[in-house]
N, CA, C and O atoms as CSV, one atom per row, in Angstrom:
chain,resi,resn,atom,element,x,y,z
A,1,GLN,N,N,-3.585,-5.897,10.402
A,1,GLN,CA,C,-2.759,-7.428,9.703
A,1,GLN,C,C,-2.709,-7.101,8.293
A,1,GLN,O,O,-3.553,-6.419,7.713
A,2,VAL,N,N,-1.684,-7.617,7.771
A,2,VAL,CA,C,-0.701,-6.538,6.087
A,2,VAL,C,C,-1.414,-8.667,5.019
A,2,VAL,O,O,-1.301,-9.818,5.440
A,3,GLN,N,N,-1.974,-8.179,3.813
A,3,GLN,CA,C,-2.679,-9.570,3.347
A,3,GLN,C,C,-2.349,-9.011,2.047
A,3,GLN,O,O,-2.317,-7.829,1.704
A,4,LEU,N,N,-2.124,-9.996,1.426
A,4,LEU,CA,C,-1.892,-9.788,-0.347
A,4,LEU,C,C,-2.228,-10.776,-0.944
A,4,LEU,O,O,-1.976,-11.875,-0.448
A,5,VAL,N,N,-2.878,-10.677,-2.154
A,5,VAL,CA,C,-3.556,-11.229,-2.633
A,5,VAL,C,C,-2.880,-10.799,-4.228
A,5,VAL,O,O,-2.663,-9.696,-4.730
A,6,GLU,N,N,-2.563,-12.907,-5.001
A,6,GLU,CA,C,-2.010,-12.343,-6.189
A,6,GLU,C,C,-3.104,-12.509,-6.869
A,6,GLU,O,O,-4.202,-12.870,-6.444
A,7,SER,N,N,-2.720,-12.178,-8.191
A,7,SER,CA,C,-3.551,-12.908,-9.525
A,7,SER,C,C,-2.800,-12.573,-10.468
A,7,SER,O,O,-1.876,-11.771,-10.330
A,8,GLY,N,N,-3.234,-13.395,-12.020
A,8,GLY,CA,C,-2.787,-12.772,-13.240
A,8,GLY,C,C,-2.615,-14.545,-13.362
A,8,GLY,O,O,-3.449,-15.073,-14.098
A,9,GLY,N,N,-1.787,-15.304,-12.819
A,9,GLY,CA,C,-0.977,-16.730,-13.321
A,9,GLY,C,C,-2.423,-17.278,-14.454
A,9,GLY,O,O,-3.598,-16.921,-14.543
A,10,GLY,N,N,-1.741,-18.093,-15.032
A,10,GLY,CA,C,-2.147,-18.963,-15.895
A,10,GLY,C,C,-1.505,-19.729,-16.774
A,10,GLY,O,O,-0.454,-20.066,-16.229
A,11,LEU,N,N,-1.574,-20.189,-17.854
A,11,LEU,CA,C,-0.909,-21.376,-19.131
A,11,LEU,C,C,-0.527,-20.500,-20.242
A,11,LEU,O,O,-1.475,-20.185,-20.961
A,12,VAL,N,N,0.434,-20.101,-20.516
A,12,VAL,CA,C,0.951,-19.508,-21.669
A,12,VAL,C,C,2.010,-20.451,-22.583
A,12,VAL,O,O,2.633,-21.459,-22.252
A,13,GLN,N,N,1.962,-19.655,-23.986
A,13,GLN,CA,C,3.054,-20.708,-24.933
A,13,GLN,C,C,4.134,-20.009,-24.388
A,13,GLN,O,O,4.083,-19.039,-23.632
A,14,THR,N,N,5.403,-20.749,-24.964
A,14,THR,CA,C,6.776,-20.284,-24.573
A,14,THR,C,C,6.622,-19.242,-25.470
A,14,THR,O,O,6.054,-19.360,-26.555
A,15,GLY,N,N,7.366,-17.707,-24.824
A,15,GLY,CA,C,7.362,-16.901,-25.783
A,15,GLY,C,C,5.838,-15.775,-24.937
A,15,GLY,O,O,5.945,-14.658,-24.430
A,16,GLY,N,N,5.181,-16.225,-25.015
A,16,GLY,CA,C,4.141,-15.400,-23.874
A,16,GLY,C,C,4.439,-14.401,-22.918
A,16,GLY,O,O,5.569,-14.159,-22.493
A,17,SER,N,N,3.222,-13.736,-22.539
A,17,SER,CA,C,3.628,-12.443,-21.871
A,17,SER,C,C,2.153,-12.738,-20.820
A,17,SER,O,O,1.216,-13.443,-21.195
A,18,LEU,N,N,2.212,-12.028,-19.455
A,18,LEU,CA,C,1.458,-12.340,-18.160
A,18,LEU,C,C,1.830,-11.129,-17.330
A,18,LEU,O,O,2.963,-10.664,-17.203
A,19,ARG,N,N,0.554,-10.627,-16.709
A,19,ARG,CA,C,1.220,-9.270,-15.881
A,19,ARG,C,C,0.230,-10.507,-14.437
A,19,ARG,O,O,-0.856,-11.084,-14.486
A,20,LEU,N,N,1.169,-10.441,-13.488
A,20,LEU,CA,C,0.821,-10.728,-12.308
A,20,LEU,C,C,0.340,-9.630,-11.653
A,20,LEU,O,O,0.838,-8.630,-12.169
A,21,SER,N,N,-0.628,-9.263,-10.476
A,21,SER,CA,C,-0.493,-8.482,-9.928
A,21,SER,C,C,-1.021,-9.034,-8.304
A,21,SER,O,O,-1.550,-10.107,-8.017
A,22,CYS,N,N,-0.688,-7.966,-7.467
A,22,CYS,CA,C,-0.772,-8.378,-6.305
A,22,CYS,C,C,-0.855,-7.444,-5.734
A,22,CYS,O,O,0.073,-6.636,-5.750
A,23,VAL,N,N,-2.329,-7.157,-4.819
A,23,VAL,CA,C,-3.335,-6.231,-3.587
A,23,VAL,C,C,-2.829,-6.305,-2.600
A,23,VAL,O,O,-3.069,-7.402,-2.096
A,24,VAL,N,N,-2.032,-5.518,-1.823
A,24,VAL,CA,C,-1.920,-5.582,-0.353
A,24,VAL,C,C,-3.178,-4.258,0.404
A,24,VAL,O,O,-3.622,-3.111,0.447
A,25,SER,N,N,-3.178,-4.959,0.635
A,25,SER,CA,C,-4.458,-4.278,2.134
A,25,SER,C,C,-3.525,-4.160,3.731
A,25,SER,O,O,-2.391,-4.604,3.914
A,26,GLY,N,N,-4.269,-3.535,4.605
A,26,GLY,CA,C,-4.026,-3.552,6.223
A,26,GLY,C,C,-2.309,-3.059,6.126
A,26,GLY,O,O,-1.417,-3.458,6.874
A,27,LEU,N,N,-2.196,-2.291,5.224
A,27,LEU,CA,C,-0.471,-1.999,5.590
A,27,LEU,C,C,-1.189,-0.671,6.602
A,27,LEU,O,O,-2.344,-0.294,6.404
A,28,THR,N,N,-0.418,-0.147,7.540
A,28,THR,CA,C,0.194,0.866,9.106
A,28,THR,C,C,1.353,2.063,8.312
A,28,THR,O,O,1.529,3.282,8.313
A,29,SER,N,N,1.942,0.877,7.698
A,29,SER,CA,C,3.086,2.193,7.181
A,29,SER,C,C,3.297,2.260,6.117
A,29,SER,O,O,2.779,1.367,5.447
A,30,SER,N,N,4.018,3.153,5.471
A,30,SER,CA,C,4.120,3.173,4.120
A,30,SER,C,C,5.618,2.534,3.674
A,30,SER,O,O,5.886,2.799,2.502
A,31,ASP,N,N,6.463,1.885,4.253
A,31,ASP,CA,C,7.735,1.813,4.673
A,31,ASP,C,C,7.347,0.123,4.216
A,31,ASP,O,O,7.350,-0.824,5.003
A,32,TYR,N,N,7.078,0.067,2.980
A,32,TYR,CA,C,7.527,-1.916,2.845
A,32,TYR,C,C,8.114,-2.344,1.817
A,32,TYR,O,O,7.604,-1.844,0.814
A,33,TYR,N,N,9.267,-3.300,1.497
A,33,TYR,CA,C,10.157,-3.399,-0.006
A,33,TYR,C,C,9.066,-4.914,-0.615
A,33,TYR,O,O,8.821,-5.930,0.035
A,34,MET,N,N,8.738,-4.677,-1.608
A,34,MET,CA,C,7.733,-5.663,-2.143
A,34,MET,C,C,8.591,-6.528,-2.960
A,34,MET,O,O,9.591,-6.155,-3.574
A,35,GLY,N,N,7.942,-8.139,-2.897
A,35,GLY,CA,C,9.346,-9.394,-3.716
A,35,GLY,C,C,8.313,-9.982,-4.425
A,35,GLY,O,O,7.114,-9.924,-4.155
A,36,TRP,N,N,8.921,-10.626,-5.470
A,36,TRP,CA,C,8.507,-11.328,-6.024
A,36,TRP,C,C,9.031,-12.731,-5.951
A,36,TRP,O,O,10.244,-12.657,-6.150
A,37,PHE,N,N,8.707,-13.848,-5.777
A,37,PHE,CA,C,9.170,-15.386,-5.589
A,37,PHE,C,C,8.134,-15.896,-6.290
A,37,PHE,O,O,7.070,-15.446,-6.714
A,38,ARG,N,N,8.953,-17.433,-6.325
A,38,ARG,CA,C,8.842,-18.773,-7.223
A,38,ARG,C,C,9.123,-19.432,-6.613
A,38,ARG,O,O,10.164,-19.451,-5.957
A,39,GLN,N,N,7.953,-20.473,-6.647
A,39,GLN,CA,C,9.054,-21.567,-6.962
A,39,GLN,C,C,8.331,-23.165,-7.490
A,39,GLN,O,O,7.138,-23.461,-7.435
A,40,ALA,N,N,9.132,-23.770,-7.845
A,40,ALA,CA,C,8.921,-24.742,-8.875
A,40,ALA,C,C,9.017,-25.791,-8.087
A,40,ALA,O,O,9.647,-25.771,-7.030
A,41,PRO,N,N,8.210,-27.099,-8.677
A,41,PRO,CA,C,7.601,-28.450,-7.996
A,41,PRO,C,C,9.184,-28.765,-7.874
A,41,PRO,O,O,9.951,-28.579,-8.818
A,42,GLY,N,N,9.691,-29.378,-6.316
A,42,GLY,CA,C,11.118,-29.661,-5.870
A,42,GLY,C,C,11.915,-29.001,-6.289
A,42,GLY,O,O,12.854,-29.355,-7.002
A,43,LYS,N,N,11.690,-28.044,-5.947
A,43,LYS,CA,C,12.818,-26.697,-5.974
A,43,LYS,C,C,12.675,-25.838,-4.957
A,43,LYS,O,O,11.464,-25.698,-4.782
A,44,GLU,N,N,13.334,-25.139,-4.134
A,44,GLU,CA,C,13.358,-24.206,-3.170
A,44,GLU,C,C,12.506,-22.907,-3.789
A,44,GLU,O,O,12.053,-22.803,-4.929
A,45,ARG,N,N,12.416,-21.839,-2.563
A,45,ARG,CA,C,11.262,-20.561,-3.099
A,45,ARG,C,C,12.724,-19.840,-3.921
A,45,ARG,O,O,13.829,-20.002,-3.404
A,46,GLU,N,N,12.618,-19.302,-4.812
A,46,GLU,CA,C,13.811,-18.341,-5.494
A,46,GLU,C,C,13.282,-16.703,-5.262
A,46,GLU,O,O,12.059,-16.580,-5.324
A,47,PHE,N,N,13.863,-15.763,-5.069
A,47,PHE,CA,C,13.829,-14.828,-5.299
A,47,PHE,C,C,14.252,-13.828,-6.663
A,47,PHE,O,O,15.334,-13.361,-7.019
A,48,VAL,N,N,12.565,-13.721,-7.362
A,48,VAL,CA,C,12.674,-13.513,-8.727
A,48,VAL,C,C,13.043,-11.899,-8.985
A,48,VAL,O,O,13.876,-11.606,-9.843
A,49,SER,N,N,12.175,-10.577,-7.959
A,49,SER,CA,C,12.219,-9.328,-8.634
A,49,SER,C,C,11.848,-8.969,-6.993
A,49,SER,O,O,11.291,-9.732,-6.205
A,50,GLY,N,N,12.376,-7.436,-6.697
A,50,GLY,CA,C,11.696,-6.481,-5.976
A,50,GLY,C,C,12.029,-5.455,-6.146
A,50,GLY,O,O,12.848,-5.095,-6.992
A,51,ILE,N,N,11.271,-4.570,-5.121
A,51,ILE,CA,C,11.092,-3.055,-5.609
A,51,ILE,C,C,10.761,-1.912,-3.832
A,51,ILE,O,O,9.855,-1.974,-3.002
A,52,ASN,N,N,11.673,-1.250,-3.909
A,52,ASN,CA,C,11.304,-0.088,-2.779
A,52,ASN,C,C,10.039,0.482,-2.774
A,52,ASN,O,O,9.423,0.401,-3.837
A,53,TRP,N,N,9.410,1.129,-1.690
A,53,TRP,CA,C,8.422,1.886,-1.497
A,53,TRP,C,C,8.352,2.559,-3.051
A,53,TRP,O,O,7.646,2.210,-3.997
A,54,PRO,N,N,9.134,3.420,-2.981
A,54,PRO,CA,C,9.524,4.868,-3.923
A,54,PRO,C,C,9.578,4.296,-5.175
A,54,PRO,O,O,9.570,5.024,-6.168
A,55,SER,N,N,9.643,2.860,-5.291
A,55,SER,CA,C,9.858,2.552,-6.543
A,55,SER,C,C,11.622,3.304,-7.717
A,55,SER,O,O,11.685,3.241,-8.945
A,56,THR,N,N,12.464,3.759,-7.011
A,56,THR,CA,C,13.458,4.064,-7.060
A,56,THR,C,C,14.976,2.542,-7.147
A,56,THR,O,O,16.070,2.355,-7.680
A,57,ARG,N,N,14.370,2.107,-6.573
A,57,ARG,CA,C,15.232,0.752,-6.644
A,57,ARG,C,C,14.760,-0.808,-7.400
A,57,ARG,O,O,14.030,-1.368,-6.582
A,58,THR,N,N,14.890,-1.503,-8.394
A,58,THR,CA,C,14.484,-2.796,-8.435
A,58,THR,C,C,15.501,-3.769,-8.089
A,58,THR,O,O,16.712,-3.629,-7.916
A,59,TYR,N,N,14.830,-4.673,-8.033
A,59,TYR,CA,C,16.616,-5.816,-8.331
A,59,TYR,C,C,15.560,-6.971,-9.144
A,59,TYR,O,O,14.394,-7.144,-8.789
A,60,TYR,N,N,16.191,-7.683,-10.252
A,60,TYR,CA,C,15.983,-8.681,-10.942
A,60,TYR,C,C,16.993,-10.045,-10.485
A,60,TYR,O,O,18.111,-9.785,-10.042
A,61,THR,N,N,16.580,-11.409,-10.602
A,61,THR,CA,C,17.307,-12.154,-10.821
A,61,THR,C,C,18.093,-12.526,-12.113
A,61,THR,O,O,17.491,-11.810,-12.914
A,62,ASP,N,N,18.774,-12.990,-12.638
A,62,ASP,CA,C,19.904,-12.822,-13.665
A,62,ASP,C,C,18.664,-13.795,-14.740
A,62,ASP,O,O,18.718,-13.402,-15.905
A,63,SER,N,N,17.770,-14.779,-14.544
A,63,SER,CA,C,17.185,-15.454,-15.324
A,63,SER,C,C,16.316,-14.697,-16.402
A,63,SER,O,O,16.024,-14.937,-17.573
A,64,VAL,N,N,16.024,-13.679,-15.513
A,64,VAL,CA,C,14.951,-13.048,-16.037
A,64,VAL,C,C,15.195,-11.381,-16.338
A,64,VAL,O,O,14.579,-10.450,-16.856
A,65,LYS,N,N,15.943,-11.525,-15.955
A,65,LYS,CA,C,16.812,-9.282,-16.644
A,65,LYS,C,C,16.433,-9.550,-17.813
A,65,LYS,O,O,16.610,-10.661,-18.312
A,66,GLY,N,N,15.822,-8.519,-18.453
A,66,GLY,CA,C,15.502,-7.960,-19.657
A,66,GLY,C,C,13.891,-8.879,-20.242
A,66,GLY,O,O,13.505,-9.066,-21.396
A,67,ARG,N,N,13.420,-9.184,-19.274
A,67,ARG,CA,C,12.266,-10.289,-19.986
A,67,ARG,C,C,11.216,-10.033,-18.705
A,67,ARG,O,O,10.035,-10.002,-19.050
A,68,PHE,N,N,11.448,-9.866,-17.428
A,68,PHE,CA,C,10.298,-8.844,-16.662
A,68,PHE,C,C,10.268,-7.729,-15.882
A,68,PHE,O,O,11.259,-7.197,-15.381
A,69,THR,N,N,9.165,-7.381,-15.780
A,69,THR,CA,C,10.127,-6.009,-15.178
A,69,THR,C,C,8.356,-5.867,-14.167
A,69,THR,O,O,7.185,-6.022,-14.514
A,70,ILE,N,N,9.168,-5.433,-12.587
A,70,ILE,CA,C,8.403,-5.293,-11.543
A,70,ILE,C,C,7.906,-3.636,-11.166
A,70,ILE,O,O,8.675,-2.676,-11.120
A,71,SER,N,N,6.720,-3.608,-10.968
A,71,SER,CA,C,6.254,-1.858,-10.795
A,71,SER,C,C,5.248,-2.072,-9.597
A,71,SER,O,O,4.617,-2.986,-9.067
A,72,ARG,N,N,5.486,-0.515,-9.450
A,72,ARG,CA,C,3.703,-1.051,-8.126
A,72,ARG,C,C,3.108,1.013,-8.506
A,72,ARG,O,O,3.348,2.126,-8.975
A,73,ASP,N,N,2.134,-0.017,-7.716
A,73,ASP,CA,C,0.845,1.342,-8.276
A,73,ASP,C,C,1.039,2.003,-6.334
A,73,ASP,O,O,1.309,0.985,-5.697
A,74,ASN,N,N,1.010,2.727,-5.747
A,74,ASN,CA,C,0.798,2.782,-4.197
A,74,ASN,C,C,-0.416,3.389,-3.883
A,74,ASN,O,O,-1.188,3.072,-2.979
A,75,ALA,N,N,-0.528,4.320,-4.728
A,75,ALA,CA,C,-1.978,4.576,-4.870
A,75,ALA,C,C,-3.465,4.129,-5.002
A,75,ALA,O,O,-4.567,4.631,-4.779
A,76,LYS,N,N,-2.638,2.138,-5.790
A,76,LYS,CA,C,-4.104,1.166,-5.891
A,76,LYS,C,C,-3.207,0.090,-4.732
A,76,LYS,O,O,-3.681,-1.008,-4.442
A,77,ASN,N,N,-2.014,0.526,-4.201
A,77,ASN,CA,C,-1.712,-0.334,-3.428
A,77,ASN,C,C,-1.157,-2.062,-3.837
A,77,ASN,O,O,-1.320,-3.119,-3.227
A,78,THR,N,N,-0.718,-1.860,-4.652
A,78,THR,CA,C,-0.360,-2.946,-6.229
A,78,THR,C,C,0.766,-2.981,-6.424
A,78,THR,O,O,1.564,-2.053,-6.293
A,79,VAL,N,N,1.040,-4.413,-6.874
A,79,VAL,CA,C,2.408,-4.136,-7.181
A,79,VAL,C,C,2.403,-5.167,-8.555
A,79,VAL,O,O,1.733,-6.199,-8.521
A,80,TYR,N,N,3.082,-4.855,-9.578
A,80,TYR,CA,C,2.443,-5.731,-10.556
A,80,TYR,C,C,4.121,-6.654,-11.140
A,80,TYR,O,O,5.197,-6.113,-10.885
A,81,LEU,N,N,4.088,-7.620,-11.674
A,81,LEU,CA,C,5.565,-8.364,-12.377
A,81,LEU,C,C,4.868,-8.602,-13.963
A,81,LEU,O,O,4.016,-9.456,-14.205
A,82,GLN,N,N,5.389,-7.731,-14.866
A,82,GLN,CA,C,5.170,-8.225,-16.222
A,82,GLN,C,C,6.155,-9.423,-16.356
A,82,GLN,O,O,7.310,-9.386,-15.933
A,83,MET,N,N,5.532,-10.595,-17.049
A,83,MET,CA,C,6.739,-10.952,-17.960
A,83,MET,C,C,6.491,-11.715,-18.899
A,83,MET,O,O,5.569,-12.528,-18.960
A,84,THR,N,N,7.426,-11.460,-19.802
A,84,THR,CA,C,7.383,-11.033,-21.105
A,84,THR,C,C,8.282,-12.792,-21.494
A,84,THR,O,O,8.778,-13.456,-20.584
A,85,ALA,N,N,8.306,-13.212,-22.872
A,85,ALA,CA,C,8.722,-13.761,-23.397
A,85,ALA,C,C,9.196,-14.866,-22.425
A,85,ALA,O,O,10.361,-15.101,-22.104
A,86,LEU,N,N,7.976,-15.552,-21.983
A,86,LEU,CA,C,8.417,-16.783,-21.319
A,86,LEU,C,C,9.183,-17.934,-21.754
A,86,LEU,O,O,9.383,-18.125,-22.954
A,87,LYS,N,N,9.702,-18.848,-20.700
A,87,LYS,CA,C,9.940,-19.622,-21.208
A,87,LYS,C,C,9.007,-20.919,-19.915
A,87,LYS,O,O,8.214,-20.820,-18.978
A,88,PRO,N,N,9.804,-22.124,-20.707
A,88,PRO,CA,C,9.288,-23.557,-19.807
A,88,PRO,C,C,9.941,-23.047,-18.659
A,88,PRO,O,O,9.218,-22.214,-18.113
A,89,GLU,N,N,10.527,-23.138,-18.341
A,89,GLU,CA,C,12.155,-23.038,-17.361
A,89,GLU,C,C,11.232,-21.087,-16.097
A,89,GLU,O,O,11.715,-20.532,-15.110
A,90,ASP,N,N,10.316,-20.866,-16.638
A,90,ASP,CA,C,9.877,-20.154,-15.301
A,90,ASP,C,C,7.919,-20.729,-15.041
A,90,ASP,O,O,6.925,-20.045,-14.798
A,91,THR,N,N,8.033,-21.746,-15.175
A,91,THR,CA,C,6.988,-22.824,-14.454
A,91,THR,C,C,7.354,-22.331,-13.290
A,91,THR,O,O,8.456,-22.054,-12.817
A,92,ALA,N,N,6.131,-22.250,-12.841
A,92,ALA,CA,C,6.469,-22.041,-11.004
A,92,ALA,C,C,5.340,-21.448,-10.298
A,92,ALA,O,O,4.566,-20.783,-10.986
A,93,VAL,N,N,5.055,-21.591,-8.790
A,93,VAL,CA,C,3.774,-20.710,-8.621
A,93,VAL,C,C,4.593,-19.276,-7.901
A,93,VAL,O,O,5.632,-19.273,-7.241
A,94,TYR,N,N,4.043,-18.540,-8.147
A,94,TYR,CA,C,4.877,-17.173,-8.219
A,94,TYR,C,C,4.063,-16.481,-6.885
A,94,TYR,O,O,2.842,-16.619,-6.963
A,95,TYR,N,N,4.556,-15.752,-5.666
A,95,TYR,CA,C,4.317,-15.512,-5.031
A,95,TYR,C,C,4.328,-14.263,-4.514
A,95,TYR,O,O,5.520,-13.962,-4.586
A,96,CYS,N,N,3.732,-13.308,-4.019
A,96,CYS,CA,C,4.620,-11.490,-3.430
A,96,CYS,C,C,4.626,-11.674,-2.348
A,96,CYS,O,O,3.932,-12.565,-1.856
A,97,ALA,N,N,5.394,-10.906,-1.644
A,97,ALA,CA,C,5.320,-10.924,-0.451
A,97,ALA,C,C,6.111,-9.541,0.181
A,97,ALA,O,O,6.918,-8.891,-0.484
A,98,ALA,N,N,5.750,-9.234,1.502
A,98,ALA,CA,C,6.347,-7.743,2.090
A,98,ALA,C,C,6.960,-7.735,3.091
A,98,ALA,O,O,6.751,-8.519,4.017
A,99,HIS,N,N,7.953,-6.714,3.084
A,99,HIS,CA,C,9.013,-6.847,4.753
A,99,HIS,C,C,8.942,-5.281,4.469
A,99,HIS,O,O,9.118,-4.583,3.471
A,100,LYS,N,N,8.714,-5.122,5.365
A,100,LYS,CA,C,9.162,-3.474,6.409
A,100,LYS,C,C,10.584,-3.068,6.031
A,100,LYS,O,O,11.547,-3.789,6.296
A,101,LEU,N,N,10.657,-2.261,5.600
A,101,LEU,CA,C,11.355,-1.871,5.297
A,101,LEU,C,C,11.804,-0.129,4.798
A,101,LEU,O,O,11.585,0.333,3.678
A,102,SER,N,N,12.389,0.535,5.823
A,102,SER,CA,C,12.614,1.866,5.358
A,102,SER,C,C,12.173,2.396,3.685
A,102,SER,O,O,12.436,1.555,2.826
A,103,ARG,N,N,11.707,3.353,3.321
A,103,ARG,CA,C,11.532,4.045,1.780
A,103,ARG,C,C,13.254,4.276,1.674
A,103,ARG,O,O,13.739,4.102,0.556
A,104,TYR,N,N,14.070,4.614,2.663
A,104,TYR,CA,C,15.324,5.431,2.470
A,104,TYR,C,C,16.477,4.458,1.980
A,104,TYR,O,O,17.347,4.804,1.181
A,105,SER,N,N,16.357,2.884,2.698
A,105,SER,CA,C,17.159,1.891,2.557
A,105,SER,C,C,17.578,1.314,1.485
A,105,SER,O,O,16.838,1.071,0.531
A,106,PRO,N,N,18.683,1.062,1.528
A,106,PRO,CA,C,18.778,0.759,0.104
A,106,PRO,C,C,19.446,-0.913,-0.121
A,106,PRO,O,O,20.047,-1.424,-1.066
A,107,TYR,N,N,19.105,-1.330,0.944
A,107,TYR,CA,C,18.878,-2.818,1.085
A,107,TYR,C,C,18.142,-3.538,0.915
A,107,TYR,O,O,17.118,-3.550,1.598
A,108,ILE,N,N,18.466,-4.808,-0.479
A,108,ILE,CA,C,17.429,-5.585,-0.984
A,108,ILE,C,C,17.657,-7.313,0.215
A,108,ILE,O,O,18.614,-8.001,0.571
A,109,PRO,N,N,15.943,-7.330,0.467
A,109,PRO,CA,C,15.738,-8.142,1.361
A,109,PRO,C,C,15.527,-9.425,0.195
A,109,PRO,O,O,14.490,-9.397,-0.469
A,110,ALA,N,N,16.632,-10.663,-0.064
A,110,ALA,CA,C,16.824,-11.604,-1.188
A,110,ALA,C,C,16.278,-12.869,-1.103
A,110,ALA,O,O,15.975,-13.674,-1.983
A,111,THR,N,N,16.191,-12.921,0.295
A,111,THR,CA,C,15.708,-14.758,1.036
A,111,THR,C,C,14.025,-14.417,1.880
A,111,THR,O,O,13.498,-13.639,2.675
A,112,SER,N,N,13.723,-15.635,1.019
A,112,SER,CA,C,12.270,-15.544,1.694
A,112,SER,C,C,12.266,-15.079,3.353
A,112,SER,O,O,11.582,-14.168,3.821
A,113,ASN,N,N,13.175,-15.920,4.074
A,113,ASN,CA,C,12.850,-16.015,5.642
A,113,ASN,C,C,12.860,-14.390,6.104
A,113,ASN,O,O,12.337,-14.016,7.154
A,114,GLU,N,N,13.516,-13.513,5.185
A,114,GLU,CA,C,13.031,-12.083,5.709
A,114,GLU,C,C,11.822,-11.316,5.731
A,114,GLU,O,O,11.670,-10.272,6.366
A,115,TYR,N,N,10.780,-12.005,4.849
A,115,TYR,CA,C,9.297,-11.196,4.754
A,115,TYR,C,C,8.709,-12.090,5.369
A,115,TYR,O,O,8.841,-13.307,5.500
A,116,GLU,N,N,7.744,-10.983,5.889
A,116,GLU,CA,C,6.803,-11.040,7.082
A,116,GLU,C,C,5.290,-11.471,6.500
A,116,GLU,O,O,4.489,-12.038,7.243
A,117,THR,N,N,4.986,-11.170,5.181
A,117,THR,CA,C,3.836,-11.512,4.580
A,117,THR,C,C,3.778,-12.262,3.487
A,117,THR,O,O,4.574,-12.072,2.568
A,118,TRP,N,N,3.044,-13.001,3.446
A,118,TRP,CA,C,2.989,-13.989,1.837
A,118,TRP,C,C,1.351,-13.618,1.475
A,118,TRP,O,O,0.367,-13.557,2.212
A,119,GLY,N,N,1.545,-13.358,-0.283
A,119,GLY,CA,C,0.420,-13.837,-0.747
A,119,GLY,C,C,-0.178,-15.738,-1.002
A,119,GLY,O,O,0.685,-16.593,-1.203
A,120,GLN,N,N,-0.894,-15.926,-0.976
A,120,GLN,CA,C,-1.179,-17.604,-1.149
A,120,GLN,C,C,-1.065,-18.501,-2.017
A,120,GLN,O,O,-1.459,-19.667,-2.022
A,121,GLY,N,N,-0.033,-17.398,-3.378
A,121,GLY,CA,C,0.405,-17.935,-4.328
A,121,GLY,C,C,-0.471,-18.040,-6.115
A,121,GLY,O,O,-1.681,-18.263,-6.154
A,122,THR,N,N,0.202,-17.879,-7.203
A,122,THR,CA,C,-0.483,-18.007,-8.651
A,122,THR,C,C,0.376,-18.652,-9.062
A,122,THR,O,O,1.594,-18.729,-8.899
A,123,GLN,N,N,-0.697,-19.344,-9.882
A,123,GLN,CA,C,0.053,-20.832,-10.616
A,123,GLN,C,C,0.260,-20.131,-12.373
A,123,GLN,O,O,-0.570,-19.774,-13.209
A,124,VAL,N,N,1.808,-20.171,-12.373
A,124,VAL,CA,C,2.221,-19.375,-14.310
A,124,VAL,C,C,2.410,-21.249,-14.670
A,124,VAL,O,O,2.798,-22.257,-14.079
A,125,THR,N,N,1.959,-20.935,-15.757
A,125,THR,CA,C,2.460,-22.797,-16.736
A,125,THR,C,C,2.628,-22.192,-17.959
A,125,THR,O,O,1.698,-21.659,-18.564
A,126,VAL,N,N,4.742,-22.289,-18.705
A,126,VAL,CA,C,4.482,-22.416,-19.293
A,126,VAL,C,C,4.958,-23.537,-20.534
A,126,VAL,O,O,6.023,-24.123,-20.725
A,127,SER,N,N,3.738,-23.540,-21.222
A,127,SER,CA,C,4.141,-24.761,-22.450
A,127,SER,C,C,5.349,-24.746,-23.296
A,127,SER,O,O,6.103,-23.776,-23.216
A,128,SER,N,N,5.541,-25.459,-23.885
A,128,SER,CA,C,6.674,-25.644,-24.807
A,128,SER,C,C,6.078,-25.922,-26.349
A,128,SER,O,O,6.853,-26.106,-27.287
C-alpha cells in the first residue's frame, strides 16, 4: 500500500520561503509521477507542480513559475517543493499525490482524479 506523508508547511510572511517534503512508502514499482496540488478555502483543488520518475520533465502552473521548484530524491523516496517569494494567494493546504505512470511517458497528469494516492496535506499560510 502506497503512503504519502507531507511535511514542511507553516506560517510565513510575504516574500518568505518554505520547502515541502513528501515521503513515499510502499511503492511496488518505480514508475510513478508525483504531483503537488493545493486547495484554498472555497476553491477547487489546483495542480501546482509535477515531476516524472527520472526527473526529466517538470510542470508548473503559471502562477508559481519562477518561484517554486519541484525535485525528487528517489534514493530517499522523497519529493520536494521549494517555494520562494511566497504570496498571500499561495495560502492553501498543499497535498502531494502519486499517479502510476511509465517513466518514459511524456504525459502530464494534471487533474486530481488521475491520482491514486494522496497525502494528508500540509497547511501553508502566507501573511501580508
